[in-house]
C-alpha positions in Angstrom: 81.8 83.3 56.2 79.8 82.4 59.4 82.4 79.8 60.4 85.3 82.5 60.0 83.5 84.7 62.5 82.5 82.4 65.1 86.1 81.3 65.1 87.5 84.7 65.5 85.0 85.2 68.1 85.9 81.9 70.3 89.8 83.3 69.9 89.1 86.7 71.0 87.1 85.3 74.3 89.8 82.5 74.8 92.7 85.6 74.7 90.6 87.9 77.1 90.1 84.8 79.6 93.5 83.9 79.5 94.5 87.7 80.2 92.0 88.0 83.1 93.5 84.8 84.6 96.9 86.0 84.5 96.3 89.3 85.9 96.4 88.4 89.8 99.8 86.7 89.0 101.2 90.1 87.8 100.4 92.1 90.7 103.7 92.7 93.0 103.0 92.4 96.5 105.2 95.0 98.6 106.4 93.9 101.7 105.6 90.9 103.6 102.2 92.2 105.1 100.4 92.6 101.9 97.4 95.0 102.0 97.6 95.5 105.9 98.2 99.1 106.9 101.8 100.8 106.9 103.2 101.0 110.2 105.4 104.5 110.3 109.1 103.7 110.7 109.6 105.4 114.0 107.2 102.9 115.3 108.4 99.8 113.9 109.5 96.6 115.5 112.5 94.6 114.3 111.3 91.4 112.1 113.1 89.2 114.4 110.7 90.1 117.2 107.5 87.5 116.7 104.6 88.8 118.8 101.8 86.5 120.3 97.9 87.7 119.6 98.0 89.3 123.1 101.0 91.2 122.7 100.1 92.2 119.3 96.9 93.9 120.3 98.9 95.5 123.3 101.1 96.9 120.6 98.8 98.1 118.7 97.4 100.2 121.1 100.4 101.5 121.9 101.3 102.3 118.1 97.7 104.0 117.8 98.9 106.2 121.1 102.1 107.4 118.9 100.5 107.3 115.4 99.5 110.8 115.1 102.6 112.2 116.4 104.5 109.9 114.0 102.5 110.9 110.8 102.7 114.5 111.8 106.6 114.3 111.9 106.5 112.5 108.5 104.4 115.5 107.1 106.8 117.8 108.1 109.9 115.9 106.7 108.2 115.8 103.5 107.2 119.5 103.6 110.8 120.2 104.1 112.5 117.7 101.7 110.9 118.3 97.9 109.3 115.8 96.3 111.9 115.6 93.3 114.6 114.8 95.9 112.6 112.3 97.7 112.3 110.4 94.3 115.9 110.6 93.9 116.3 109.3 97.8 114.1 106.0 97.2 115.9 105.2 94.0 119.3 105.9 95.6 118.0 103.6 98.6 116.6 100.8 96.3 119.7 100.8 94.4 121.8 100.5 97.5 119.8 97.8 99.0 119.8 95.9 95.4 123.7 96.2 95.6 123.8 94.8 99.2 125.1 97.8 100.7 125.1 98.4 104.6 122.6 100.2 106.7 125.6 102.8 107.4 126.4 103.0 103.8 122.6 103.7 102.8 122.7 106.1 105.8 125.7 108.1 104.0 123.9 108.1 100.8 120.8 109.9 102.2 122.9 112.3 104.2 124.7 113.0 100.7 121.6 113.5 98.6 120.5 116.0 101.3 123.3 118.4 100.8 121.2 119.8 97.7 118.8 121.6 100.8 119.6 124.9 102.4 121.1 125.2 105.8 117.7 126.4 106.9 116.1 122.9 105.8 118.8 120.9 106.9 118.5 122.7 110.7 114.6 121.8 110.4 115.4 118.1 109.2 117.7 117.8 112.3 115.1 119.1 114.7 112.5 116.8 113.3 114.8 113.6 113.5 115.7 114.4 117.0 111.5 114.6 117.6 111.6 111.2 115.6 114.3 109.5 117.8 112.6 110.9 120.8 109.3 109.4 119.6 110.8 105.9 119.0 112.5 106.1 122.3 109.2 106.6 123.9 107.3 104.1 121.9 109.9 101.8 122.6 109.9 102.2 126.6 106.1 101.3 126.6 106.5 98.1 124.4 109.4 96.9 126.6 106.8 96.5 129.2 104.7 94.2 126.8 107.9 92.0 125.8 109.4 88.8 127.1 113.3 89.5 128.2 113.9 87.4 125.0 112.1 89.7 122.7 113.5 93.0 124.5 117.2 91.6 123.8 116.0 91.8 119.9 115.1 95.7 120.4 117.5 98.1 119.4 119.1 99.9 122.1 120.0 103.6 122.6 123.2 104.7 121.3 124.8 106.0 124.6 127.4 109.1 124.3 126.8 110.0 120.6 126.8 113.7 120.3 127.7 114.7 123.6 130.9 116.1 122.6 134.5 115.4 124.0 134.9 113.5 127.4 136.4 115.7 130.1 140.5 114.7 130.2 141.9 113.1 133.3 144.1 115.0 135.0 147.0 113.0 136.8 147.0 115.0 140.0 
């Protein structure tokens, strides 16, 4: 009887040790940066830009300058879009990325999912997006001063002519 109890205890301790050893392997890391602080989307740089330690420190200072405004804009967006709709959007975007859809197709999915919002909420979102785009433009303007010409070429450029309406017709006279 004593031998059976001892063998049962030994088996249980072995199972616990194995289970404990496998725990860290089961964790899924989100993103490349692991547990580092997440950067607001408006203040993110493309992954193709590799910064030196000095540049990283300067960009971090610039981000800190704009961080409060970016967080405020994100909070405003979350107040306008209901939690359930945000979950649906996240699931749709994840599925689209896994299916290999382009950024433009993903944007269309996001826009179509926001058709459920009222006209007032859509207008609020448009204002928030304009503010966010202005923040990103201002952020990138300051970051450009820190980067080399090669790094600057990898930054997104402003879209010219978008939303400005029709161009005036040329007259032949």
